[in-house]
N, C-alpha and C positions, 0 to 999 in steps of 0.2 A: 713522732720524730724526736730524736734526742737533741735537746737544745744546749748550747753553751753560751757563756756570758763573758763579755769584756769587763774590765774594771769599771768603765763608765756605766755599763748596764747594771753591774752589781750595786753601784751607788744609787742608781735609779730605782731598783727593786727595794732597797732599804728606805729610800725617801718616800716612795708610794706607800709602803707598808706602814711607815710611821705617820706621815702627814695626811694621807687620804683614808687609810683604814683605821688609824688610831691605835696601832700596836706599838707600845713604847719600845724604844731601842733596847732597853735593859731586858725586856721580855724576849725579844728576838735573840739576844745574846744568851739568855738562860736556855732557850730551846735548843740553840746551836750547841752549847756546851754540854747540856744533858744528853743529847743524842750522840754527840761525839764520844762522851764517856761510856755510853752503852757499847759502842763499837770497840772501844779500847778494852773494855771488860771481856768482850767476846774474844778479841785477839789474845788477851792475857790468858784466857782459859785454854785456847787452842795451842798456844806456844808454851804452856806450862811456865809462865813467867810470874815473878813475885814483886820485885821492886820497880817502881816507876818514878821517873824524875820529869818534871814539867818545866820548860823554859819559856818565860813570858816576856814579850816586849811591852812597851808602854801604851800601845794602841789597842784598838778593839780586838785584834787577833790575840793579844795578851789577855784581854778580858775574857775571851773564850777559854783560854788556858786556866784562868782562875776558877771559872765555873766547872771545868773538867776536874780540876784538883778537888774542889769541894765534893763533887759527886763520887769521885773515887774514894776519898777519905770516908765519906758517909757509908760506903759499902765495905769499909774495913780494909782497904788496900793501902799498903805501905807506900806513901807518895810524898816526895819532896818537891818543893816549888822554888824557883829562882826568878827574880825580876832583873832583866838586863836593861837597866836604866834607872831613872830617878822617879821615885813614887810621887813626887810633886808634879810630874809631867804626864800622869795617866789621863786618858780620855775620861769623860764623865762616867760612862757605863763601866769601863774597866775599873775606875776608881771605886765605884760602888761594890763590885765583886771582890776587889782587893781588901776593902774594909771589912767585908763579911768574913773573909778568911782570918783577918787579924782578930776580929771579935770572937772567932772560934778558937783562938790561940794556936792557929796554924802558923809556924814560922815561914815567912816569905823573905828569903835571903837576897840581898841586892848584889849583883855581880857588877860592881862599879869601881873596883880597884884591881890592880894586877894580882894581889894576893887572893882576892875573892874569886877572880876569874880562874885562877889556878885550882882553887877548891871546887869550883863548878865543874871544871874539866875532870877532876878526880872523881867527882860524883857520877859523871857519865860512865866511867869505867866500872863503877860499883852497881850500876842499874841494869835491869833486864829490858825495860822499854823506856825509850826517850821520846817525849812529846815535844814537838817543835811548834810553839805558838809565838814565835819571835816577830816575824814580818808577814803581813797579809797581802791582799790583792792590790793595795795601793802602792806597793813597793815598785820602784824602778831605779836604774842606775847602779851605783856601786854600794856594797855593804861596808859600813864603817865599823870601827872598833867600838865596844868590845864584841860586837856580834860576829865579826869575821872570825875571831879566835874561838868563840863558842861553836860556831858552825863547823870549823875545822875539827874541834874536839868531838863533836857529834859524829862526823864522818869517819873519824879514826877509831871510835869506840868499839868495844867488843859486844855491845848489847844485842839482845835477841831481835829487837825490832825498833825502827824509828817511825813514829807516826807524825805526819805533818798535818797541821790544822789549817784547812781551807786551801793553802798553797804552800809548797816547800819554800822556806825562807831563802831569798836570793833568786827565785825563779820569777821572771816577768810573766804575769798571768795573761797578758795580751799576746805576747810573741812566743812564749815558751823558751826564751833564751836564758841561760844561767848567768849569774853575775860572777864577780871575782871570788865569792864564797857562796856556795849554794848547798842546801841540805839534800842529801840523797836519802829519800824516804823509802821504807818498806811499803807503806801505804799512805795515801793522802785522803783525809776525810774532808771533803769540800762541801760547801753549803749551797742549797737551792738548786744549783745545776753545775755541770762541769765548766771549766774555764776555757776560754778560746785557745790559750797557749798550750793547753794540755795535748792538743792534736799535733803539735810540732814534732818532727821525728826525734829530736834530741831530748824532748821533755820527759819521755817515759822512764829514762834511767834516773830521773830525779823524783818523779811522783810515785813510782811503784804502782801498786793497785790503787785505783781511784774509787772511793765510796762517796755517794752523794747523800747528804743528810738534810733533814728537814729543819726549818727554823720557825715554822708556824704560819708562813705566808701562803695564801691560796695558790694552787698550781697555775691557774690562768694568768697570774701576775707575770710569769716569765714570758708568756706569749704577748701580753700587752707591751712589755718593755722591748722585746726583740723586734716586734713588728711595728713599733712606733716610727 
């Protein structure tokens, strides 16, 4: 039976994997980002796309985006990466992967001023694939600036495809309701299992095709959490 998870169950899966199984959070993030990058590489091949831009938030969803960026660059793909936020507010694991990119001399541009946001939106128009790693399963409520402007730019862009990481930014993963600004993805690469809100009638126009990717946690962990 296909299982889906709420945001609370997602947190529980991570907590059990980290605290009971001893899998470090940064390893789960690495597995998620690497497997998402493989999906993006296949999409790039099928869509005959070249240029990719990745937009990262300061949370763990953004950390997944940093890992994705590293693996794409390591495969020789022209990839630009933006951080929508303050690099001093990154979560611990996201910060680790941000620093790895900086040590690789990969420019991570901060979209933290009106001028930088305008440049980010312009980069959307110059890219074939846009990767949305701005907001994850923990999001609820309204999308604030500068993310709302970036999401609007993504939705208006001429790109070949938009890939959402785990959940389209602005979509409530429990209810499937869109916020004031919500990414309309070509496909969503979600982790461990589908999310409860993806079954909502209105969610499909935002998620696009849903691909479930592995993070290295055992499959029976989903059953343990859902049946608890």
